C-alpha positions as CSV (number, residue, x, y, z in Angstrom):
1,X,18.8,-22.7,7.4
2,X,17.7,-22.1,11.0
3,X,16.1,-18.7,11.7
4,X,17.5,-17.0,14.9
5,X,14.1,-15.6,15.9
6,X,10.6,-14.7,14.7
7,X,12.0,-11.5,13.3
8,X,13.8,-13.5,10.6
9,X,10.4,-14.8,9.5
10,X,9.3,-11.3,8.5
11,X,10.2,-11.6,4.9
12,X,9.7,-13.3,1.6
13,X,6.0,-14.0,1.7
14,X,4.9,-15.9,-1.4
15,X,3.4,-14.3,-4.5
16,X,0.1,-16.1,-5.4
17,X,-1.9,-15.9,-8.6
18,X,-5.7,-15.4,-8.1
19,X,-6.8,-17.1,-11.3
20,X,-10.0,-18.6,-9.8
21,X,-11.6,-15.4,-8.5
22,X,-10.4,-13.5,-11.5
23,X,-10.4,-15.5,-14.8
24,X,-9.5,-12.6,-17.0
25,X,-8.8,-10.3,-18.7
26,X,-5.2,-10.1,-17.4
27,X,-4.1,-11.6,-14.2
28,X,-4.0,-10.7,-10.5
29,X,-1.0,-11.7,-8.4
30,X,-0.9,-11.0,-4.6
31,X,1.7,-10.9,-1.8
32,X,0.5,-13.3,0.9
33,X,1.4,-11.1,3.9
34,X,-1.1,-12.9,6.1
35,X,1.5,-15.6,6.4
36,X,3.8,-13.4,8.5
37,X,4.1,-14.4,12.2
38,X,1.8,-11.6,13.4
39,X,-0.7,-12.4,10.6
40,X,-0.3,-9.2,8.6
41,X,1.9,-6.9,6.6
42,X,2.2,-4.7,9.7
43,X,4.9,-7.0,11.0
44,X,7.3,-5.3,8.5
45,X,6.4,-1.9,9.9
46,X,6.7,-3.0,13.5
47,X,10.1,-4.5,13.0
48,X,11.3,-1.5,11.0
49,X,10.3,1.1,13.6
50,X,11.4,-0.8,16.7
51,X,14.8,-1.9,15.4
52,X,15.5,1.6,14.2
53,X,14.5,3.1,17.5
54,X,16.6,0.6,19.4
55,X,19.6,1.3,17.2
56,X,19.4,5.1,17.7
57,X,18.7,5.0,21.4
58,X,15.1,6.1,21.4
59,X,14.0,2.7,22.6
60,X,16.0,1.9,25.7
61,X,16.4,-1.6,27.3
62,X,13.3,-2.7,29.2
63,X,11.3,0.4,28.0
64,X,7.6,-0.1,27.6
65,X,6.3,0.2,24.0
66,X,3.0,2.0,23.6
67,X,0.8,2.3,20.4
68,X,-2.7,2.9,19.2
69,X,-3.8,0.1,16.9
70,X,-6.8,-1.4,15.1
71,X,-5.2,-4.8,15.6
72,X,-2.6,-5.6,12.9
73,X,0.1,-3.2,14.0
74,X,-0.5,-4.3,17.6
75,X,0.1,-8.0,16.6
76,X,3.3,-7.0,14.7
77,X,4.6,-5.0,17.7
78,X,3.8,-7.9,20.0
79,X,5.9,-10.3,17.9
80,X,8.8,-7.8,17.8
81,X,8.5,-6.9,21.5
82,X,8.6,-10.5,22.5
83,X,11.8,-11.1,20.7
84,X,13.5,-7.8,21.8
85,X,12.2,-8.1,25.4
86,X,10.0,-5.1,25.8
87,X,6.6,-4.8,27.6
88,X,3.8,-3.7,25.2
89,X,0.7,-1.6,25.9
90,X,-1.8,-1.3,23.0
91,X,-4.6,1.3,23.0
92,X,-7.5,0.2,20.8
93,X,-11.0,1.6,20.0
94,X,-13.7,-0.6,21.6
95,X,-15.2,-0.8,18.1
96,X,-12.6,-3.2,16.8
97,X,-13.5,-6.9,16.9
98,X,-13.1,-8.8,20.3
99,X,-11.2,-11.5,18.4
100,X,-8.4,-8.9,18.0
101,X,-8.2,-8.2,21.7
102,X,-7.9,-11.9,22.4
103,X,-5.2,-12.3,19.9
104,X,-3.2,-9.4,21.2
105,X,-3.5,-10.5,24.8
106,X,-2.5,-14.0,23.7
107,X,0.7,-12.5,22.3
108,X,1.5,-11.0,25.7
109,X,0.3,-7.4,25.2
110,X,-1.7,-5.3,27.6
111,X,-4.8,-3.9,25.8
112,X,-6.6,-0.7,26.8
113,X,-10.0,-0.2,25.2
114,X,-11.2,3.3,24.5
115,X,-15.0,4.0,24.1
116,X,-16.1,4.9,20.6
117,X,-16.9,8.5,19.7
118,X,-19.2,8.1,16.7
119,X,-18.6,4.6,15.3
120,X,-20.3,1.4,16.1
121,X,-19.0,-2.2,16.8
122,X,-17.1,-3.4,13.8
123,X,-17.1,0.1,12.3
124,X,-14.3,2.3,13.5
125,X,-14.2,6.0,12.4
126,X,-11.5,8.6,12.2
127,X,-12.9,10.2,15.3
128,X,-12.6,6.9,17.2
129,X,-8.9,6.6,16.1
130,X,-8.2,10.1,17.2
131,X,-9.6,9.4,20.6
132,X,-7.5,6.2,21.0
133,X,-4.4,8.0,19.7
134,X,-4.9,10.7,22.4
135,X,-5.0,8.0,25.1
136,X,-1.9,6.4,23.6
137,X,0.1,9.7,23.8
138,X,-1.1,10.3,27.4
139,X,-0.3,6.7,28.5
140,X,3.2,6.8,27.0
141,X,4.0,10.0,28.8
142,X,2.8,8.6,32.2
143,X,4.9,5.5,31.9
144,X,7.9,7.1,30.2
145,X,7.4,4.7,27.3
146,X,8.3,4.6,23.7
147,X,5.3,5.8,21.5
148,X,5.5,4.1,18.2
149,X,3.3,6.7,16.4
150,X,2.9,4.5,13.2
151,X,1.1,7.2,11.2
152,X,4.1,9.6,11.5
153,X,6.9,7.0,11.3
154,X,8.9,7.0,8.0
155,X,10.7,3.7,8.5
156,X,7.8,1.5,7.3
157,X,7.8,3.2,3.9
158,X,11.4,2.4,3.4
159,X,10.9,-1.2,4.6
160,X,8.1,-1.8,2.1
161,X,10.2,-0.2,-0.7
162,X,13.3,-2.3,-0.1
163,X,11.7,-5.4,1.2
164,X,8.1,-5.9,0.1
165,X,8.5,-4.1,-3.2
166,X,11.9,-5.7,-4.0
167,X,10.5,-9.2,-3.3
168,X,7.4,-8.6,-5.5
169,X,9.6,-7.5,-8.4
170,X,11.9,-10.5,-8.1
171,X,9.0,-13.0,-7.6
172,X,6.9,-11.7,-10.5
173,X,9.7,-12.0,-13.1
174,X,7.6,-10.0,-15.5
175,X,6.4,-6.4,-16.0
176,X,3.8,-5.3,-13.5
177,X,1.2,-3.1,-15.2
178,X,-0.4,-1.8,-12.0
179,X,-0.2,-1.9,-8.2
180,X,-3.4,-1.8,-6.2
181,X,-3.4,-1.4,-2.4
182,X,-5.7,-0.1,0.3
183,X,-4.4,2.9,2.4
184,X,-4.2,3.2,6.2
185,X,-0.9,4.8,7.1
186,X,0.0,4.6,3.4
187,X,3.4,3.0,4.1
188,X,2.7,-0.2,2.1
189,X,1.2,1.6,-0.9
190,X,3.9,4.2,-1.1
191,X,6.9,1.9,-0.4
192,X,5.9,-0.7,-3.0
193,X,4.9,2.1,-5.5
194,X,8.4,3.6,-5.1
195,X,10.0,0.3,-5.9
196,X,7.8,-0.5,-8.9
197,X,8.1,2.9,-10.5
198,X,11.9,2.9,-10.0
199,X,12.1,-0.2,-12.2
200,X,9.3,0.7,-14.7
201,X,8.1,4.3,-14.7
202,X,4.9,3.3,-16.6
203,X,3.6,1.1,-13.8
204,X,0.3,2.6,-12.6
205,X,-0.4,2.7,-8.9
206,X,-4.0,2.9,-7.5
207,X,-5.0,3.5,-3.9
208,X,-8.1,1.7,-2.6
209,X,-10.5,3.5,-0.3
210,X,-13.8,2.5,1.3
211,X,-16.8,4.0,-0.6
212,X,-17.9,7.1,1.1
213,X,-14.6,7.7,2.9
214,X,-12.3,8.8,0.1
215,X,-10.1,11.7,1.1
216,X,-7.4,10.6,-1.3
217,X,-9.9,11.0,-4.2
218,X,-10.6,14.5,-2.9
219,X,-14.2,13.6,-1.9
220,X,-16.2,14.7,1.1
221,X,-16.3,11.9,3.7
222,X,-20.1,11.1,4.0
223,X,-19.7,7.5,5.3
224,X,-17.1,7.4,8.1
225,X,-18.5,4.0,9.3
226,X,-17.6,1.0,7.1
227,X,-16.5,-2.6,7.6
228,X,-13.0,-2.3,6.2
229,X,-11.1,-2.0,9.4
230,X,-7.6,-0.5,9.3
231,X,-8.2,1.9,6.4
232,X,-10.4,4.8,5.4
233,X,-10.2,6.9,8.4
234,X,-11.2,10.0,6.5
235,X,-7.8,11.8,6.5
236,X,-4.8,11.9,4.2
237,X,-1.8,10.2,5.8
238,X,1.0,12.6,7.0
239,X,3.6,11.1,4.6
240,X,1.4,10.8,1.6
241,X,3.1,11.3,-1.8
242,X,0.4,12.1,-4.3
243,X,2.9,11.8,-7.2
244,X,3.0,8.0,-6.6
245,X,-0.8,7.6,-7.0
246,X,-2.2,7.4,-10.5
247,X,-5.7,7.1,-9.3
248,X,-8.1,5.8,-6.6
249,X,-10.6,3.0,-6.5
250,X,-13.6,2.8,-4.1
251,X,-15.0,-0.4,-2.7
252,X,-18.3,-0.6,-0.8
253,X,-19.0,-2.8,2.2
254,X,-21.0,-5.3,0.2
255,X,-18.2,-5.8,-2.3
256,X,-15.7,-6.3,0.5
257,X,-17.9,-8.9,2.1
258,X,-18.6,-10.7,-1.1
259,X,-14.9,-10.9,-2.3
260,X,-13.8,-12.0,1.2
261,X,-16.2,-15.0,0.9
262,X,-15.0,-15.7,-2.7
263,X,-11.3,-15.7,-1.8
264,X,-12.0,-18.2,1.0
265,X,-14.3,-20.5,-0.9
266,X,-12.7,-20.3,-4.4
267,X,-9.0,-19.7,-3.6
268,X,-8.8,-21.2,-0.1
269,X,-7.4,-17.9,1.2
270,X,-9.2,-16.8,4.4
271,X,-8.2,-13.1,4.6
272,X,-9.5,-9.8,6.0
273,X,-11.7,-7.1,4.5
274,X,-8.9,-4.8,3.3
275,X,-7.4,-7.8,1.3
276,X,-10.8,-8.5,-0.2
277,X,-11.2,-4.8,-1.1
278,X,-7.8,-4.9,-2.8
279,X,-8.7,-7.9,-5.0
280,X,-12.1,-6.5,-5.8
281,X,-10.5,-3.2,-7.0
282,X,-7.8,-5.1,-8.9
283,X,-10.3,-7.2,-10.8
284,X,-12.5,-4.1,-11.6
285,X,-9.4,-2.3,-12.9
286,X,-8.6,-5.2,-15.3
287,X,-12.2,-5.6,-16.4
288,X,-12.3,-1.9,-17.3
289,X,-9.8,-2.7,-20.1
290,X,-7.6,0.4,-19.6
291,X,-4.5,-1.7,-18.9
292,X,-4.9,-4.1,-21.9
293,X,-6.1,-7.7,-22.1
294,X,-2.8,-9.3,-20.9
295,X,-1.9,-6.9,-18.0
296,X,-0.6,-8.2,-14.7
297,X,-1.9,-6.3,-11.6
298,X,-0.2,-6.8,-8.3
299,X,-1.9,-6.4,-4.9
300,X,-1.5,-7.5,-1.3
301,X,-3.4,-9.8,0.9
302,X,-3.0,-7.6,4.0
303,X,-4.0,-9.9,6.9
304,X,-5.5,-13.1,8.0
305,X,-9.3,-13.4,8.5
306,X,-9.0,-15.3,11.7
307,X,-9.3,-12.3,13.9
308,X,-12.6,-10.9,12.6
């Protein structure tokens, strides 16, 4: 079969067992979303938002697409905009890694960097994101562009329910005891949780947050700076559905660093910090014993580590 464009590559990522970094009890299986053309699970969200906007007339021919990003959504949008023929302007906090800027510019996007408010290089806070978001809104108005507004878009949740979640269920071929995923916009967590709970109500779904920045757990944010870029901005996502979340798991910077190295050196999977946090949390959940000794926990390898 010949794919018509890169958009047709945004599907059916493999499901891989992580039996080397987690030898038991139970088993961890992970969707390899880093294999998508833009390098992350955000390709699915980008395609869902822009194809819907094009279909209903919000995104007109030749219109400039504008979005605030920490990198992954920007890469996904760049892939989709290249295929659909739209200029792309990405607004990013200067605290994100320079490798992300090079990647986005390499994909044809214009990148506008916004000075950090209270973060530091490599550690982007909620205030930094708010500052970049305000610039994105202003920029889109000035150029009469289409503002993606990923945090308030509903299309990604449906995409992850009917695509990512459905794929996971089909590929696993066995009951999934729990789903563990880090939360940025929350679209991946909620979409897959919907799909899994529709098939098996007893599937438990756990949200992963950076230690010290755990609003989903109802905790005061006392560490807005952390290394797990793309999640943990200190606020509850606008579309958050608490009934889908059976609990939260916190991962510290040192754990994310350690598990990232382990995934690379023991599994041959060079992924980002949020992916490492997911696997760390999944392993801890299984070791706790609350799921039983033979439980299967599913998680997601969010993005490639090549842009850090």
